[in-house]
N, C-alpha and C positions, 0 to 999 in steps of 0.2 A: 504493500500500500504506500503510495507516494503522492497522489494528487487530490482526489476528491471522491466523496460518496454522493451520488445523485439519484434523487427520486424524480421520476418524470411521469406525470399524469397517473399516479399510482392509486388504484382502488383495491380495497380488501373488505371481505365480509366473512363472518363466522356463519356457516350454513347460509341461511337467507337473510341474515341481519347485517346490513352494511355498517362498517365501522370507520373506514377511511375512504374519502372521496376526493379524487383529483388532487393528490398531494404532489406538489412541485417544491423541491427543496434541494439545495446544494450545500454540502458540508465540506469545506476545504480542509486539506491536511493541516494539522496544527491548530485548528480552531476549537474553541469551546462553544458548543451550541446547546442551549437550554430549551426544553419543551415544557410549556406551562399550560394550565387550563383546569377546569373543574374535573372532578372524578368522572370517569367514564367517557371522556371525549376522544380517546384513542391514543394517548401518549405511549403507554406500554406496548400496545400493538404495533405502533410505528417503529419503535426500536427493536421489537422482536423480529421484524422483517430483515434486519441487517445481518444477524447470524443465521438466517434462514430457519428460524423456528417455524415460520410459515412462509409460503411464497405468495407474491402479489397475484391478485386476480386479473388485474388489467394494468397497462402501463409497464414501466421498467424501473428496476433498481440496479444501479451499476456501481462498481468499485474500479476506479481508474479506467472508466469507459467499458469495462467488461461486465456483461449481465451476470448477476449472482448465480443464476440458474446454469451458467456455463462453467462454474467453478465447482470443485469438489467441496463438500461440506467440511471435510478435514482441513483442507488448505485455507478455506475462508475463516473458520473458527480459530485457526492458529493466529490470525491477525487481530483477534478481538479478546479483550479482557472485560469481565462483567463483575460489578459489585452491586448487590441489591440490598434492600432493607431486611430481607430474610435470607440470612447466610446459610448455605447448605454445607453442613459439616458431617463427618463420618465418625463412627465409634472406632477411632484409630488414634495413633499418636499425633502429637502436635506437628512433628516433622512431616509425616505422611499427609496430613491435611493441608499443610502449606504447599507441599510439593505435588499435590494432586494434579495430574496432567503433565508433570515435569519430573517424574520420579528418577530421571537420570542425573538430576542436579545434586551436587554434594552438599554436605551439611554446612560448609562455609557459605555457600550461596544462599541457603535457607536462612542462616543467621543474618546475613547482610540485608536480605529482604525484610526480615523481622525487625531489625533495628530501624530501618527506614519507615516501617509501619508502626513504630512505637509499641512493639509487642514483646521485644526481647526481655525486658525487665520482668514482666509478669510471668513469662514462660520460665525464666530461670528460677523464679520463686516457687514453681510447682515441684512436687516431690521428685520427679525424674526428668525435669527440664524438658528438652525437646522430645524425649521418649515417653512423656506422660500421656496417658490415655485421657480423652476428653469427654467420653460418653456419647450416646446417640444424639445427633444434632448439636453436639457441643454443650450438653446440658450442665456440665460442670463449670462452665464459664459464664461470665456476665455478658450482657448484650454488647457492651463496648469492646470486650475482649474478643468476642466472636467476630465483630466487624473488623477488628485489626488483623485477625488471622486471614480474613477474606482479602483484605488489602495487601497483606504480605504475599498471599497466593498470586494476586494479580501482578504485584511487583516482580515476583520470581518469573512469571510467564513472560513479562516484558513485551507485551503485544502493543503495536502502534495505535490501535483503536481501543478506546475505553468507553464502556457504557456504565453510567452510574444511575441507579434508581433510588434516589434520596437516601443515601446510606446512613444518615444520621437522624432520621425522622423519629425513631422510637427510643432515643437515648437520653439519659439525664445530662445536665449541663457539663459536669466534670468529664464524663465519658465522651461527650460530643466534642469538647475541645481537643482531646487527644486524637480522636478519629479525624477531625478536620486537619490537624497537623499531618497526620499520615496521608490523608487524601491529597494535600498540597504536594507531598513528595511523589505520589502516584501520578498526578495530573501532569507534572512537568514534562514538556516535550512530546506530549501525545495529542491525538485528536480525540476530543471528549464530547460525548453526547450525554447530557444530564436530564433526567426526568425530575422536575422540581415541584415539590408540593409547597415548600416554604420559599417565598419570593426573595427573602433575604439572602438566600444562597446563590442567586443567579445574577447579582448586580454586575459582576466582573465578566460575564459571558460575552463573547464576541458577537453572538447573535442569539436573540430570544425569539422563539417561535411559539405563537399563541394559537392553540387549537380550540375549536368549538364545534361540537356535533360532527366530528370527523373531518373537519376542514381547517386549513390554515387561514386564520382571519387577520393576523398581524405578524410582522417580522421587524425586528430592529433591536437597538440597544436599550438598556433600562431607562435612561433619561429621556431618550426620544419617544419611547412608548408611553411614558408617563405624560409627556406634553401633549400627545395626540388625544388623550381623553377617551380612549376606546376601552375594549374589554380588559386589557392589561391594567390600565389605570383603575378600573373598577375592582378587579381582583386584588390589587395592591391595597386599595382603600378598605376592602372587606377584612384583609388580614391585619391591618395596622390601626384600625379605627379605635381599638381599645387601649392603645399605648400612648 
């Protein structure tokens, strides 16, 4: 991946229920693009098309000009790292959870990724360090610790495209601060697509894309969108009117 991701007249439906309609969007390499809108407007579906969890029903979705359907799923997903608000962890060691999908990486590489994810300290405080078992879905860890393991996993994978589904939305303030620092290390130098539920997290985005009822209704930077007085401005007002 070197140039851009491009949605061109993309439609998508689950069975007979249309979700995305005539999506036209270009994400340039190195950009941070944030997707915002009310729940159920198609944000998660839009990003799920990029790793081909689903294929488009109409139009095209290309990576550097090549239709995703002409790529192998394996080669495509090797280009993509994903961190969601619900981290999928296995009943295995810390090391194997971080190295999931990259099991050929040595312990030194795992530790380097963990340090960048602000996870090394709590891992070393566990009974067996990187060989500690974490329980099914990481139940022996806090929410912030699980998120930092997911970020360490993405750092170790070192993919050029990163998808973030509001990775801090369910954390307390102290945990969120640590996860935000880890995310800052993860984001550096990558192409980032963020699904944002809290608008405070997207101010620095190169492009904010506002969706409504499956369509893109506004695109721009934070300050520009606020001045326009459209849907983004109304969403912003709803979130911050009590502060």
